[in-house]
Structures are given as C-alpha cells and as structure tokens.
N, C-alpha and C positions, 0 to 999 in steps of 0.2 A: 302158508304160502307154498305152493308147490312149484318146483323147478321145471322150467321148459324142457321138452326132449330137444335133441339136437336138430330134428326134423322140423319141429315148431318154431325153434330159434331162427333156423335159416329162412323158413318162410315169413317169419315176422320182419327180419332184415331186409329181405327182397322186397316186401310191400313198403318198407320205409326209403329205399332206394331213390325213387323219384324226387321224394322232398329233399333228401341229401344232396342229389345231383342239381336241383335248382338252387339250393343254398349255396353249394360250392361255386356255380358259375356266377353268382352275384359276388361272392367275395373275391375270387381269383381273376375275374373278367377274362379268362383265357380257357378255351375249352380242353387244352391238354393238361394245364396245371389243375383245372378242376376235376378232371378224371383221376389223376394222381392224388388228389386230396381226399375224394371218395374212396378210392381203393385203400389208401394209408389209413383212413377211418374205420372202414370195415375191418380191416386186419386187426386193428388195435381194439376194436368192439368186441371181435370173436375172443382175442387173446383174454380180454378182461370180463367176459360175459359172466363170470361168478360174480361181479360186483354189482350187476344190474339186479334191480329188485323187481320180481315179477309183480304186476298190477299197476306200476308205474308207467310213465310215458316212454315208450322204447324210442320214438322219434326225437323227443326233447333230448335224451340221454346220448343218442348218436350225433345229433347236431351239436351238443356240448363238445364231444370228442372232436368233431369236425372242425369246429370254431378253434378250440385249443390247438389243434394241428396247424391250422392256418396260421395263428398267431405265432406258434414256435417258428413255423417257415419264415414269416416276416421277420422275425428277430435273427435268425441264422442269416437271412439275406442283407439285412442291414449290417450285420457284423463282418460278414465275408464279401459282400458285394455282389453284383451280378455275374453269373456264368457267361463268359463270352464265348462265341463260336471260335474255335481256333482256325478253321478255315478262313473264315472272313477277317480274323486278324492278320493271318498270313499275307492275304491279297493286299491289304491297306499298308502292311509293314514292307511289302515287296515294291510298292509303288513310290519311287522317291519324289520329294518335292523338287521340281524343276525350276529353272531361272525364268523359263517363259511364264510359268503360272505365277510366280510371285509378281513379276513385271505386269502381267494382267490384272492381278488383284490390286495392285498400287493404281493403275489405269482407272479399274472400277472405282476405286474410292475418290479419285479426283472428279470422275464423271458424276458420281453421286453427290460431291460437293458442290457441284455446278447446278443441280436441280433446285428449284425454289423449296421452301420450307414445307409446304403442303404436299408437294410431289414425295419429298423424302420421307415424311411422316406416314403417308399411304403405302409407300413401298416397304418401309419398314415393319408396319403393322401385317402387311400381307407376307412378305418374304421371311424376315428374321423371326417375327413372332408367331406367324402361320394362323393369324385371325382369320375367321371366316368372314364373308361379306357383311353377315348381319350383325357380327361383333364389331367390325369396322365402322358400320353404319351407327351403331350405339355409341362407340368411342368418339366418333368425328361428329355426331349429332346432325348427320345427313341422311337422306333417303338411299336405299339399296341400289336404285338405278344410278343415281350420282356416284356411289362408290364404285360401281363397275366402270362407269365412264372415266372418273378420275384416275382408276387404277390402270386402265387401258391407255390413257393419255401419258400417264406417268412413265410407263414402261416403253411407250414409243419415244418419249422424249429422252430417256436414257440410252435408248438404242442408237438414237441419232447423236447424241453427244459422244458415245463411244465411238461410232464411225467416223465422225469428224476428227476425233483424237488420233485413229488409225491411219486415216489418209494422210498422204503428205499434202503439205500446203503448196501455194503456188510458188513457183521458182523465183519469180520476179525478175527474168532476164528480158 
C-alpha cells in the first residue's frame, strides 16, 4: 500500500467535507457547533493521518473521528455544564426582584386558581409546558380548532379575573 501525498490527502479530505458537515449538523443541531466539530475533526484527522490505511474508507474514518469528538464534547459539557453568556447573566443579576413583581405573581396565582379545571389545564399546556396546538389537541383529545378557541377563551377569562382583582370594588356609600 502506498502512502498518499499531502496534495492527494488534502483533496481526499476536501471531498469528504460535505458528508462530515451534514453529519455534524445532525449531531450538533446548531450550525456554529457543527462547524467547530468539523474543524476539530479535520485537525485531528490531519494530525493522525499516519494511522489511516490507504484503500480503506476515508469518509468512515473521519466520521468516526467526528462522532468521537462529539461524544467527548457531550461528556465534557455534562461534567462542566453549559457555558453561560456573562453579559446575559450580568443583566439578569442586576435586575432585583421587586415587591411589585412578587405581589403581581401572587395575584396571578390567585387568578389562575379561579379558572375552571379545563381552562387551567389548557393554559398550563400552552404556557408552562410550551405545547404546540397539535400536541394540546392530542393530549386533550379535542380538535385543533377547539384547542385554539378554548385557549383564547381561557386567556381572556384569566385577563378578566386579573382586571377584576386590580380594580377597586364599589365603595358602598
């Protein structure tokens, strides 16, 4: 078996890049992470090209390197946690929880409690769980149009209850 020249090696790697990029996108599900993954894999492949056996599947060999790099990154991320953007963190840390927000949160909980069971359930599915209309329809066993209608009415009812709670009652004089 003859070794590839550096030009042949580089051409072969360039020909494999589209497949590597597609695979990286599937794994990372983020264009920036996928690009980093492909770049790191190519660097590792070039560093270890002496281990590649000419005549075998270069694409498979490089995809193995890419997959192993992805797995290593996932392990590191699970041990260290996600990297937080410091600017975002500073903005959130600099905004103190005010008493008004606490009072409003308590009023929202009371208003939510005044809704009937079905209204609370559909609002929880939409707001808290972030379910799509289709998911809500399947969960509740109702049609898509009914989901939209019930969600609209539930939101309107919640808003009405909140407004009633905020407005002063009759003075009774």
